[in-house]
C-alpha positions in Angstrom: -31.5 -64.7 39.0 -31.2 -66.8 36.1 -28.2 -69.8 35.7 -26.2 -67.5 33.7 -26.8 -64.4 35.6 -25.3 -66.7 39.0 -22.8 -68.0 36.5 -21.7 -64.3 35.8 -22.3 -63.2 39.4 -20.0 -66.2 40.6 -17.2 -65.3 37.9 -16.9 -61.7 38.7 -17.1 -62.3 42.4 -13.7 -64.3 41.9 -12.6 -61.7 39.9 -12.8 -59.0 42.1 -11.3 -61.3 45.2 -8.4 -61.8 42.5 -7.8 -58.0 41.8 -8.3 -56.9 45.9 -5.2 -59.3 46.7 -7.2 -61.8 49.1 -8.4 -58.8 51.1 -12.0 -59.6 49.7 -13.6 -62.7 49.2 -15.5 -63.9 46.6 -18.1 -65.2 49.4 -18.4 -61.6 50.8 -19.0 -60.1 47.4 -21.7 -62.5 46.7 -23.9 -61.8 49.8 -24.5 -58.3 48.3 -24.5 -56.8 51.9 -22.3 -54.3 51.7 -21.2 -52.1 48.4 -17.9 -53.3 47.0 -16.2 -49.9 47.9 -17.3 -50.3 51.8 -15.4 -54.2 51.7 -12.2 -52.5 50.9 -12.0 -52.9 46.7 -9.9 -49.5 46.3 -9.8 -47.6 42.9 -6.6 -49.4 41.9 -8.5 -52.5 42.0 -11.2 -51.4 40.1 -9.2 -50.3 37.1 -7.2 -53.9 37.4 -10.8 -55.2 37.4 -12.5 -53.3 34.7 -9.1 -54.5 33.0 -9.7 -58.0 33.6 -13.5 -57.7 32.4 -12.5 -56.5 29.4 -9.5 -59.4 28.9 -11.9 -61.9 30.2 -15.0 -61.4 28.3 -14.3 -59.6 25.1 -15.9 -56.3 25.7 -15.1 -52.7 26.2 -16.0 -51.2 29.9 -17.0 -47.4 29.0 -16.2 -45.9 32.6 -18.4 -42.9 31.4 -21.3 -44.7 32.0 -23.2 -46.0 35.0 -20.3 -46.5 37.4 -22.7 -47.0 40.7 -23.1 -50.6 38.9 -19.9 -51.6 39.9 -20.7 -51.2 43.5 -22.8 -54.7 43.8 -22.1 -58.2 41.9 -25.7 -58.1 40.5 -25.7 -54.9 38.9 -22.2 -55.4 37.6 -23.0 -58.9 36.4 -26.3 -57.2 34.6 -24.3 -54.5 33.1 -21.8 -57.4 31.7 -24.7 -58.9 30.6 -25.6 -56.0 28.3 -22.4 -55.9 26.8 -22.0 -59.4 25.9 -25.8 -59.5 24.3 -24.3 -56.3 22.1 -26.4 -53.7 23.9 -24.0 -50.7 25.4 -27.0 -49.8 28.0 
C-alpha cells in the first residue's frame, strides 16, 4: 500500500465513521475484517458517504459501476484513486 493509498483509506474510514453516526469506528473500517454492510453501514449512510466523497474530492461517483467496491475501504480507496486520476474505471 502506497502512502497515498493509506492516506485515502484513512480519510475514507473517517468519512464512513462520520456518516454512520458513530456506529462504526474508523478503526473497525481500517481493520477490514468485515464488509461495511456487516459492520452496520446502512443504505442511507452509503448514500451520504457517496455525497461526502463527491463533495470532498470533487468527483462524480457512478452508481451504475462496481458497487461491491463500497464493501471494503481498500477497494473504495482504489476506486476513488482511479477517479482522482481521471480514469472512470
